[in-house]
ZAMARGU-4260 file (C-alpha; in steps of 0.2 Angstrom, whole numbers, plus 5000, padded with zeros to 4 digits):
<rodrens>
0) 4999/5000/4998 | 5007/5017/4997 | 5008/5028/5010 | 5005/5047/5010 | 5024/5051/5015
5) 5027/5042/4999 | 5014/5051/4988 | 5026/5067/4982 | 5039/5059/4981 | 5028/5047/4966
10) 5024/5064/4959 | 5042/5072/4957 | 5046/5053/4948 | 5034/5056/4935 | 5040/5074/4936
15) 5057/5082/4935 | 5049/5098/4928 | 5039/5104/4946 | 5057/5101/4958 | 5064/5115/4958
20) 5048/5124/4962 | 5045/5109/4975 | 5058/5116/4981 | 5056/5135/4985 | 5034/5130/4991
25) 5045/5118/5004 | 5055/5134/5009 | 5042/5147/5005 | 5026/5137/5017 | 5038/5125/5031
30) 5051/5126/5045 | 5063/5113/5049 | 5054/5106/5058 | 5035/5108/5053 | 5027/5091/5046
35) 5021/5093/5028 | 5003/5096/5025 | 5000/5082/5011 | 4982/5091/5004 | 4993/5106/5002
40) 5009/5101/4994 | 5000/5090/4982 | 4987/5104/4976 | 5001/5113/4975 | 5006/5103/4964
45) 4990/5099/4955 | 4994/5121/4950 | 5009/5116/4944 | 5002/5102/4932 | 4987/5116/4927
50) 5003/5127/4922 | 5010/5113/4910 | 4995/5112/4901 | 4994/5128/4899 | 5009/5131/4893
55) 5005/5115/4881 | 5021/5108/4888 | 5014/5090/4889 | 5024/5078/4891 | 5026/5074/4906
60) 5005/5072/4911 | 5004/5056/4907 | 5016/5049/4916 | 5008/5059/4932 | 4993/5051/4927
65) 5000/5032/4928 | 5003/5041/4946 | 4988/5047/4950 | 4980/5029/4946 | 4995/5018/4956
70) 4987/5031/4968 | 4969/5026/4967 | 4974/5007/4965 | 4986/5004/4977 | 4985/5021/4989
75) 4978/5014/5009 | 4961/5024/5009 | 4967/5042/5014 | 4978/5043/4995 | 4961/5037/4988
80) 4954/5054/4996 | 4970/5064/4993 | 4972/5060/4973 | 4955/5065/4970 | 4952/5077/4982
85) 4968/5087/4984 | 4974/5084/4968 | 4959/5081/4956 | 4950/5093/4963 | 4960/5110/4965
90) 4967/5104/4946 | 4947/5106/4942 | 4946/5121/4953 | 4963/5129/4942 | 4952/5125/4923
95) 4938/5133/4931 | 4948/5154/4937 | 4958/5148/4921
</rodrens>
């Protein structure tokens, strides 16, 4: 079973273009001792995916959606909910506001 602490690493593997933004996001959002909030983290990743789509930079999208499918199939209940709410609903929100 995939657990919540594995999710961002899976997305980073599928989407190397997110790494720089991720490092900046973490440094701006968390102190060294703070625990990460997976819903906030995955929501930021969804915004990055929307930006890739808007710029027609589509090469990483198939791998991203393979990871998303894997989260729904092999994730624990928390991860499945995280994939749906934090990623898909955030992505939908990006589309509506664009």
